[in-house]
C-alpha positions as a printed NumPy array, in Angstrom:
array([[-118.497,  184.961,    0.293],
       [-117.455,  182.82 ,   -2.61 ],
       [-115.26 ,  179.74 ,   -1.688],
       [-111.567,  180.181,   -2.615],
       [-111.306,  177.609,   -5.512],
       [-107.394,  177.466,   -5.395],
       [-104.473,  177.138,   -3.001],
       [-105.595,  173.562,   -1.944],
       [-102.089,  172.215,   -2.053],
       [-101.839,  171.987,    1.715],
       [-104.958,  169.82 ,    2.094],
       [-104.88 ,  167.826,   -1.207],
       [-102.061,  165.681,   -2.186],
       [-100.427,  165.533,   -5.637],
       [-102.094,  162.983,   -7.863],
       [-100.771,  161.724,  -11.269],
       [-103.253,  160.057,  -13.805],
       [-103.655,  156.266,  -13.07 ],
       [-100.997,  154.178,  -14.765],
       [-101.966,  150.824,  -16.212],
       [-100.085,  147.932,  -14.371],
       [ -96.723,  147.026,  -15.931],
       [ -97.562,  143.564,  -16.773],
       [-100.452,  144.998,  -18.771],
       [ -98.598,  147.774,  -20.612],
       [ -95.681,  145.521,  -21.459],
       [ -98.109,  143.653,  -24.012],
       [ -99.042,  146.487,  -26.219],
       [ -98.02 ,  149.978,  -27.423],
       [-101.138,  151.937,  -26.085],
       [-100.438,  155.016,  -23.883],
       [ -99.806,  154.036,  -20.272],
       [-101.554,  156.857,  -18.401],
       [-105.495,  157.092,  -18.107],
       [-107.252,  160.21 ,  -18.592],
       [-108.09 ,  162.22 ,  -15.575],
       [-111.779,  162.551,  -14.896],
       [-113.475,  165.953,  -14.56 ],
       [-113.312,  165.852,  -10.941],
       [-109.775,  164.894,  -10.825],
       [-108.528,  167.547,  -13.269],
       [-110.476,  170.191,  -11.189],
       [-109.105,  168.811,   -7.792],
       [-105.552,  168.823,   -9.125],
       [-105.681,  172.262,  -10.996],
       [-107.095,  173.574,   -7.681],
       [-103.87 ,  172.852,   -5.91 ],
       [-102.168,  175.562,   -7.833],
       [-100.742,  178.542,   -5.527],
       [-101.41 ,  181.199,   -8.182],
       [ -97.934,  182.542,   -7.042],
       [ -97.004,  186.148,   -8.339],
       [ -94.104,  184.91 ,  -10.12 ],
       [ -95.139,  181.632,  -11.881],
       [ -91.852,  179.785,  -12.52 ],
       [ -93.911,  177.028,  -14.297],
       [ -94.645,  179.74 ,  -17.069],
       [ -91.062,  181.159,  -17.18 ],
       [ -89.546,  177.623,  -17.405],
       [ -91.907,  176.583,  -20.321],
       [ -90.324,  177.227,  -23.812],
       [ -93.691,  178.547,  -24.832],
       [ -94.44 ,  180.559,  -21.784],
       [ -97.799,  178.987,  -21.545],
       [-100.253,  180.914,  -19.27 ],
       [-100.541,  178.004,  -16.841],
       [-101.735,  179.5  ,  -13.684],
       [-104.764,  180.97 ,  -15.641],
       [-105.918,  177.913,  -17.376],
       [-105.491,  175.944,  -14.03 ],
       [-107.652,  178.492,  -12.47 ],
       [-110.386,  178.26 ,  -15.271],
       [-110.321,  174.34 ,  -14.932],
       [-110.742,  174.619,  -11.032],
       [-113.605,  176.971,  -11.702],
       [-115.279,  174.616,  -14.343],
       [-114.568,  177.176,  -17.042],
       [-113.233,  174.547,  -19.297],
       [-113.799,  176.18 ,  -22.721],
       [-111.815,  179.421,  -21.541],
       [-109.129,  177.121,  -20.116],
       [-108.735,  175.741,  -23.692],
       [-108.714,  178.985,  -25.413],
       [-106.107,  180.326,  -23.005],
       [-104.053,  177.097,  -23.555],
       [-104.072,  177.097,  -27.44 ],
       [-103.183,  180.8  ,  -27.595],
       [ -99.637,  180.   ,  -26.991],
       [ -99.319,  176.304,  -27.841],
       [-100.285,  174.832,  -31.237],
       [-100.334,  171.349,  -29.901],
       [-101.153,  171.347,  -26.201],
       [-102.612,  167.884,  -26.193],
       [ -99.211,  166.497,  -27.596],
       [ -97.032,  168.638,  -25.124],
       [ -99.232,  167.436,  -22.379],
       [ -98.175,  163.845,  -23.197],
       [ -94.697,  163.935,  -24.325],
       [ -93.   ,  167.089,  -22.567],
       [ -90.629,  166.318,  -19.864],
       [ -92.53 ,  168.212,  -17.352],
       [ -90.421,  167.261,  -14.282],
       [ -87.655,  169.127,  -16.097],
       [ -89.614,  172.211,  -17.149],
       [ -92.801,  173.486,  -15.723],
       [ -93.535,  170.822,  -13.024],
       [ -89.989,  170.658,  -11.811],
       [ -89.983,  174.439,  -11.149],
       [ -93.468,  174.624,   -9.612],
       [ -93.245,  176.754,   -6.453],
       [ -95.16 ,  174.291,   -4.292],
       [ -92.966,  171.47 ,   -5.429],
       [ -89.883,  173.346,   -4.307],
       [ -91.824,  173.865,   -1.081],
       [ -92.146,  170.141,   -0.531],
       [ -95.687,  169.678,   -1.325],
       [ -95.75 ,  168.019,   -4.634],
       [ -96.141,  169.74 ,   -7.945],
       [ -99.355,  170.571,   -9.716],
       [ -99.643,  167.847,  -12.431],
       [ -99.649,  170.276,  -15.094],
       [ -99.039,  168.154,  -17.956],
       [-101.873,  165.84 ,  -17.309],
       [-104.379,  168.994,  -16.835],
       [-103.094,  170.253,  -20.02 ],
       [-103.706,  166.941,  -21.909],
       [-107.225,  166.936,  -20.386],
       [-108.148,  170.355,  -21.206],
       [-107.518,  169.727,  -24.936],
       [-108.817,  166.253,  -25.236],
       [-111.973,  167.661,  -23.654],
       [-112.039,  170.344,  -26.345],
       [-111.754,  167.867,  -29.194],
       [-114.452,  165.704,  -27.719],
       [-116.9  ,  168.76 ,  -27.339],
       [-116.103,  170.451,  -30.673],
       [-114.297,  173.563,  -29.388],
       [-111.275,  172.841,  -31.655],
       [-112.319,  174.557,  -35.055],
       [-110.824,  174.216,  -38.516],
       [-108.562,  177.134,  -39.411],
       [-110.523,  180.126,  -41.055],
       [-108.339,  182.957,  -42.084],
       [-109.98 ,  186.336,  -41.957],
       [-108.645,  187.27 ,  -45.406],
       [-106.326,  185.513,  -47.977],
       [-103.269,  187.458,  -48.529],
       [-102.327,  186.165,  -52.   ],
       [ -98.734,  185.194,  -50.889],
       [ -97.4  ,  181.752,  -50.229],
       [ -95.029,  180.114,  -47.999],
       [ -93.27 ,  176.609,  -48.489],
       [ -92.121,  174.761,  -45.346],
       [ -89.439,  172.077,  -45.748],
       [ -90.228,  169.485,  -42.9  ],
       [ -93.586,  168.301,  -41.571],
       [ -92.334,  167.822,  -37.902],
       [ -93.599,  169.823,  -34.846],
       [ -91.685,  173.192,  -35.996],
       [ -92.879,  173.05 ,  -39.72 ],
       [ -96.511,  172.166,  -38.552],
       [ -96.725,  174.89 ,  -35.804],
       [ -95.404,  177.363,  -38.415],
       [ -97.751,  176.061,  -40.975],
       [-100.943,  176.474,  -38.615],
       [ -99.963,  179.939,  -37.504],
       [ -99.065,  181.203,  -41.179],
       [-102.4  ,  179.786,  -42.458],
       [-104.378,  181.644,  -39.964],
       [-102.715,  184.828,  -40.938],
       [-104.051,  184.111,  -44.538],
       [-100.962,  182.879,  -46.281],
       [-101.189,  179.889,  -48.71 ],
       [ -99.   ,  177.155,  -47.158],
       [ -97.574,  174.091,  -48.692],
       [ -95.379,  171.688,  -46.417],
       [ -92.949,  169.393,  -48.085],
       [ -91.674,  166.23 ,  -46.409],
       [ -89.812,  163.122,  -47.543],
       [ -91.856,  160.783,  -45.448],
       [ -95.042,  159.271,  -46.547],
       [ -96.833,  160.7  ,  -43.62 ],
       [ -96.7  ,  163.997,  -41.921],
       [ -95.745,  164.434,  -38.286],
       [ -91.967,  164.003,  -38.204],
       [ -90.684,  162.491,  -34.965],
       [ -94.282,  162.731,  -33.532],
       [ -95.472,  160.163,  -35.842],
       [ -92.494,  157.883,  -36.666],
       [ -89.956,  158.52 ,  -33.8  ],
       [ -92.019,  158.75 ,  -30.461],
       [ -93.603,  155.302,  -29.593],
       [ -97.434,  154.878,  -29.212],
       [ -97.129,  154.217,  -25.542],
       [ -96.115,  157.954,  -24.946],
       [ -98.188,  159.307,  -27.976],
       [-100.909,  157.357,  -29.758],
       [-100.805,  158.316,  -33.508],
       [-104.665,  159.283,  -33.8  ],
       [-103.62 ,  162.247,  -31.675],
       [-101.284,  163.576,  -34.199],
       [-103.579,  162.392,  -37.19 ],
       [-106.536,  164.465,  -35.968],
       [-104.193,  167.735,  -35.857],
       [-103.095,  166.92 ,  -39.369],
       [-106.478,  166.655,  -40.619],
       [-107.326,  169.985,  -38.884],
       [-104.475,  171.562,  -40.824],
       [-105.523,  170.061,  -44.255],
       [-109.204,  171.086,  -43.76 ],
       [-107.89 ,  174.576,  -43.025],
       [-106.173,  174.724,  -46.206],
       [-102.681,  173.731,  -45.612],
       [-101.223,  171.721,  -48.669],
       [ -98.918,  168.633,  -47.937],
       [ -96.501,  167.275,  -50.589],
       [ -95.462,  164.037,  -49.029],
       [ -92.846,  161.588,  -50.182],
       [ -91.1  ,  164.591,  -51.582],
       [ -87.465,  165.053,  -51.077],
       [ -85.936,  168.222,  -51.764],
       [ -82.748,  167.763,  -53.793],
       [ -84.178,  164.659,  -55.396],
       [ -87.858,  165.188,  -56.18 ],
       [ -87.758,  168.913,  -56.348],
       [ -84.952,  171.377,  -56.23 ],
       [ -84.479,  174.164,  -53.459],
       [ -84.332,  176.464,  -56.436],
       [ -87.761,  175.536,  -57.634],
       [ -89.251,  175.914,  -54.33 ],
       [ -87.994,  179.482,  -54.048],
       [ -89.578,  180.364,  -57.402],
       [ -92.862,  178.614,  -56.207],
       [ -93.107,  180.561,  -52.968],
       [ -92.68 ,  184.082,  -51.64 ],
       [ -90.779,  182.606,  -48.731],
       [ -89.391,  179.351,  -47.422],
       [ -88.884,  178.029,  -43.92 ],
       [ -86.469,  175.094,  -43.32 ],
       [ -87.659,  173.033,  -40.512],
       [ -86.241,  169.57 ,  -41.269],
       [ -85.07 ,  168.708,  -37.908],
       [ -81.916,  166.663,  -37.383],
       [ -81.998,  162.985,  -38.093],
       [ -78.411,  161.977,  -38.851],
       [ -77.701,  159.44 ,  -35.991],
       [ -74.465,  159.71 ,  -33.88 ],
       [ -72.393,  156.736,  -33.758],
       [ -69.477,  155.422,  -31.859],
       [ -65.951,  154.83 ,  -33.29 ],
       [ -65.251,  151.563,  -31.816],
       [ -64.353,  148.151,  -33.136],
       [ -67.355,  146.04 ,  -34.245],
       [ -69.756,  148.993,  -34.932],
       [ -70.738,  147.519,  -38.406],
       [ -71.778,  144.352,  -37.083],
       [ -75.304,  142.771,  -37.746],
       [ -77.388,  143.519,  -34.901],
       [ -75.851,  146.947,  -33.959],
       [ -78.683,  149.165,  -35.206],
       [ -79.529,  152.894,  -34.88 ],
       [ -82.355,  154.065,  -32.527],
       [ -84.306,  155.921,  -35.055],
       [ -84.355,  153.084,  -37.507],
       [ -85.421,  150.76 ,  -34.58 ],
       [ -88.217,  153.149,  -33.527],
       [ -89.527,  153.95 ,  -36.798],
       [ -89.803,  150.348,  -37.593],
       [ -92.051,  149.763,  -34.655],
       [ -94.173,  152.853,  -35.257],
       [ -94.779,  151.74 ,  -38.952],
       [ -95.872,  148.271,  -37.826],
       [ -98.207,  149.784,  -35.476],
       [ -99.645,  152.036,  -38.228],
       [-100.188,  148.866,  -40.273],
       [ -97.268,  149.231,  -42.699],
       [ -95.269,  145.999,  -43.862],
       [ -91.425,  146.487,  -42.654],
       [ -89.159,  143.796,  -43.949],
       [ -86.265,  144.763,  -41.346],
       [ -88.947,  144.162,  -38.489],
       [ -90.269,  140.86 ,  -40.106],
       [ -86.774,  139.267,  -40.516],
       [ -85.76 ,  140.169,  -37.121],
       [ -83.203,  143.074,  -37.863],
       [ -85.203,  145.693,  -36.013],
       [ -87.267,  143.323,  -33.743],
       [ -86.018,  142.593,  -30.175],
       [ -88.313,  139.367,  -29.745],
       [ -86.319,  136.602,  -27.892],
       [ -83.252,  138.844,  -27.814],
       [ -80.889,  139.978,  -25.214],
       [ -80.997,  143.689,  -25.841],
       [ -78.43 ,  146.465,  -24.823],
       [ -79.518,  150.078,  -25.429],
       [ -76.657,  152.637,  -25.245],
       [ -77.569,  156.279,  -23.994],
       [ -79.236,  158.098,  -21.346],
       [ -81.79 ,  160.525,  -23.081],
       [ -85.369,  160.261,  -23.819],
       [ -84.822,  158.294,  -27.151],
       [ -82.767,  155.684,  -25.215],
       [ -85.98 ,  155.568,  -22.916],
       [ -88.139,  154.945,  -25.891],
       [ -86.03 ,  152.112,  -27.063],
       [ -85.703,  150.213,  -23.78 ],
       [ -89.476,  150.392,  -23.467],
       [ -90.133,  149.353,  -27.005],
       [ -87.815,  146.357,  -26.658],
       [ -89.706,  145.206,  -23.445],
       [ -92.92 ,  145.314,  -25.601],
       [ -91.443,  143.471,  -28.419],
       [ -90.66 ,  140.51 ,  -26.257],
       [ -86.914,  140.843,  -25.46 ],
       [ -85.62 ,  138.204,  -23.039],
       [ -83.688,  140.997,  -21.264],
       [ -83.199,  144.705,  -21.74 ],
       [ -80.351,  146.673,  -20.212],
       [ -79.392,  150.407,  -20.558],
       [ -75.62 ,  151.434,  -20.547],
       [ -75.065,  155.061,  -19.665],
       [ -71.785,  156.689,  -18.817],
       [ -72.961,  159.027,  -16.032],
       [ -75.162,  158.101,  -12.993],
       [ -78.965,  158.347,  -12.588],
       [ -78.663,  162.016,  -11.178],
       [ -76.723,  163.235,  -14.22 ],
       [ -78.685,  161.628,  -16.94 ],
       [ -80.511,  163.913,  -19.442],
       [ -83.656,  161.681,  -19.875],
       [ -86.978,  162.235,  -17.993],
       [ -86.896,  160.609,  -14.516],
       [ -90.544,  159.729,  -14.894],
       [ -89.382,  157.744,  -17.996],
       [ -86.642,  155.899,  -16.159],
       [ -89.328,  154.877,  -13.407],
       [ -91.687,  153.779,  -16.098],
       [ -88.961,  151.703,  -17.78 ],
       [ -87.833,  150.117,  -14.453],
       [ -91.278,  149.209,  -13.723],
       [ -91.616,  147.418,  -16.934],
       [ -88.47 ,  145.449,  -16.438],
       [ -85.567,  147.554,  -17.856],
       [ -82.246,  147.324,  -15.844],
       [ -80.184,  150.375,  -15.816],
       [ -76.29 ,  149.995,  -15.651],
       [ -75.015,  153.382,  -14.536],
       [ -71.405,  154.606,  -15.121],
       [ -70.442,  152.368,  -17.901],
       [ -69.295,  152.971,  -21.452],
       [ -68.916,  150.647,  -24.654],
       [ -65.552,  149.958,  -25.828],
       [ -66.113,  147.432,  -28.507],
       [ -68.885,  145.27 ,  -30.012],
       [ -68.055,  141.613,  -30.141],
       [ -68.765,  139.091,  -32.708],
       [ -68.054,  137.708,  -36.005],
       [ -70.679,  138.598,  -38.523],
       [ -73.447,  139.102,  -35.934],
       [ -73.028,  140.867,  -32.397],
       [ -72.894,  138.755,  -29.48 ],
       [ -71.573,  141.086,  -26.852],
       [ -70.537,  144.617,  -25.857],
       [ -67.153,  145.182,  -24.205],
       [ -67.836,  147.658,  -21.364],
       [ -65.735,  149.779,  -19.176],
       [ -66.785,  151.206,  -15.795],
       [ -66.786,  154.954,  -15.283],
       [ -66.424,  157.384,  -12.451],
       [ -67.36 ,  161.044,  -12.314],
       [ -64.586,  163.433,  -12.249],
       [ -64.317,  167.362,  -12.493],
       [ -67.082,  169.367,  -14.323],
       [ -66.631,  169.893,  -18.024],
       [ -67.243,  173.147,  -19.982],
       [ -71.113,  172.553,  -19.601],
       [ -70.899,  172.114,  -15.669],
       [ -71.369,  168.603,  -15.776],
       [ -69.008,  166.05 ,  -14.146],
       [ -66.846,  164.46 ,  -16.845],
       [ -66.977,  160.705,  -16.843],
       [ -63.531,  158.886,  -16.654],
       [ -62.619,  155.317,  -17.064],
       [ -61.643,  153.213,  -14.23 ],
       [ -58.566,  151.388,  -15.301],
       [ -58.72 ,  147.577,  -15.426],
       [ -62.542,  147.527,  -15.099],
       [ -63.609,  146.045,  -18.296],
       [ -66.172,  143.404,  -18.589],
       [ -68.701,  142.059,  -21.339],
       [ -72.388,  142.509,  -21.595],
       [ -74.135,  139.72 ,  -23.592],
       [ -76.287,  141.032,  -26.379],
       [ -78.043,  139.942,  -29.535],
       [ -79.316,  143.321,  -30.355],
       [ -77.465,  146.61 ,  -29.578],
       [ -79.482,  150.086,  -30.12 ],
       [ -77.356,  152.94 ,  -30.298],
       [ -79.297,  155.949,  -28.848],
       [ -76.591,  158.615,  -28.824],
       [ -78.446,  161.574,  -30.411],
       [ -78.702,  163.135,  -33.606],
       [ -76.766,  165.567,  -35.823],
       [ -77.723,  167.673,  -38.922],
       [ -77.504,  166.389,  -42.52 ],
       [ -75.547,  168.403,  -44.766],
       [ -78.671,  170.057,  -46.289],
       [ -76.616,  173.036,  -47.967],
       [ -74.424,  170.68 ,  -49.952],
       [ -77.29 ,  168.277,  -51.017],
       [ -79.464,  171.263,  -52.135],
       [ -76.658,  172.962,  -54.036],
       [ -76.66 ,  176.11 ,  -52.018],
       [ -73.683,  175.714,  -49.768],
       [ -72.111,  179.114,  -51.197],
       [ -75.296,  180.953,  -50.159],
       [ -76.806,  179.161,  -47.206],
       [ -74.414,  179.787,  -44.189],
       [ -74.007,  176.982,  -41.571],
       [ -72.347,  176.729,  -38.308],
       [ -69.322,  174.738,  -37.37 ],
       [ -71.777,  172.124,  -35.92 ],
       [ -73.519,  171.691,  -39.306],
       [ -76.842,  173.392,  -38.234],
       [ -78.255,  176.313,  -40.351],
       [ -77.064,  179.922,  -39.051],
       [ -80.236,  181.81 ,  -38.495],
       [ -80.985,  185.049,  -36.654],
       [ -82.327,  183.915,  -33.162],
       [ -84.956,  186.702,  -33.165],
       [ -86.035,  186.632,  -36.741],
       [ -85.058,  183.251,  -37.859],
       [ -83.772,  184.585,  -41.   ],
       [ -80.85 ,  182.745,  -42.816],
       [ -78.215,  184.287,  -45.041],
       [ -80.611,  183.691,  -48.046],
       [ -83.142,  186.446,  -48.578],
       [ -86.698,  185.148,  -47.989],
       [ -85.456,  181.848,  -46.455],
       [ -85.903,  181.297,  -42.86 ],
       [ -85.044,  178.425,  -40.56 ],
       [ -86.45 ,  177.065,  -37.223],
       [ -86.238,  174.066,  -34.863],
       [ -83.622,  171.473,  -34.443],
       [ -81.955,  172.214,  -37.753],
       [ -80.971,  175.483,  -36.019],
       [ -80.765,  174.814,  -32.393],
       [ -79.697,  171.134,  -32.688],
       [ -81.365,  168.114,  -31.306],
       [ -83.878,  169.178,  -28.678],
       [ -87.594,  168.912,  -27.466],
       [ -90.704,  168.952,  -29.319],
       [ -92.037,  172.082,  -27.343],
       [ -88.989,  174.093,  -28.461],
       [ -89.587,  173.159,  -32.003],
       [ -93.106,  174.573,  -31.522],
       [ -91.977,  177.618,  -30.187],
       [ -89.41 ,  178.139,  -32.953],
       [ -91.889,  177.471,  -35.54 ],
       [ -94.338,  179.751,  -34.164],
       [ -91.853,  182.423,  -33.807],
       [ -90.554,  181.933,  -37.446],
       [ -94.217,  182.253,  -38.637],
       [ -94.47 ,  185.821,  -37.165],
       [ -91.086,  186.746,  -38.517],
       [ -92.231,  185.533,  -41.985],
       [ -95.162,  187.604,  -41.906],
       [ -93.455,  190.833,  -40.551],
       [ -90.79 ,  190.366,  -43.645],
       [ -93.513,  189.895,  -45.999],
       [ -95.29 ,  193.229,  -44.782],
       [ -92.101,  195.082,  -44.826],
       [ -91.306,  193.84 ,  -48.319],
       [ -94.83 ,  194.867,  -49.575],
       [ -94.514,  198.228,  -47.871],
       [ -91.159,  199.093,  -49.409],
       [ -92.43 ,  197.851,  -53.088],
       [ -95.435,  200.303,  -52.525],
       [ -93.352,  203.22 ,  -51.794]])
């Protein structure tokens, strides 16, 4: 009788990949987790309970078939595991690195809820696809047939790239337009190398180019090419720009030198890592070396900022968040990694003013307490009267989230392209169709600032919807 390869969670403890020591990883921007060995991946995959209702799968935005590729890994059928994994996820090796698994698949694992420790799904996912790249299982895109129709995609972030991959496999000619000089969006310029090294993104971009996807970079719609011109060039358009307008605080001193936006700060460091010359980094504007740093915010972007400041050589790094640890939106693992590296979190605090003459030298802060739940069900932070004090700071990074830019206005289509009261593009949640015929939208520009994995899902869905729309249009023309 064959030995049962799964259900080992009772006998085998949960194991994460080895982390480099904090004193070592503070000195560079390389990824902090080591790769699983073949044995480690098989062993951890074998802990899966193969439950009848896989909550890991249902809580994954892509609904990845996690139990099946864990089973394949445990049985040493790794190429099959890869084929199952890539069937639902365009970039599994990227999601394995940057998804907040503790809030999604792993946080809802049945054996985690039973107290045995979750299956380390993200690490196994990364191992499967990294191994697939090493062994040549990841093939260039080869459509079965060319359709003779083209799709233009505005935005080379995860949503746009996922749609490009899927549309190209269907045989459409695909051109991706992006205002940056490199494709990848936040995966290239927003997420630090210690979470996602850029060669991982670059090899996917290379795969797309070899498969026939065209990129027009340093091309801003409304400046270098008009939206109307793109509609003339292509049979359909997909808007997948993401949201990049930084939220800011309306408090005194917000315009002082030394008060910077999170994305500007992160982009500068990523460009330096890519070998670019960045004047704002070199003159110290976006460089924390030798400075007392305060980061405001409690999401994953704030975690990226505090950990970047540590690596740049800040003398101290403090993160202010208006709620407590239990109510923060960021990944718990990221908080733990930051604390290990020397970041101090100051919970239940909110800024009231930035202090300084021309340059910031401190943040006036008020202490908070949690009151009754708000409309979202989260306890509302309330100021504690008389609790103000000053945090000294030479550099303040605002990581308060992102809002959509006024695309419809800047593209001259505000009368045709319908937007919501939040400024996002209004699109059907099933078809991703906008108010303009043949124009679709997906990702953060529709749902608001969210996770890479949600953008990938939206991009894939939009690609399928565009294909269906094209086919219906052709059918009606033939009748």
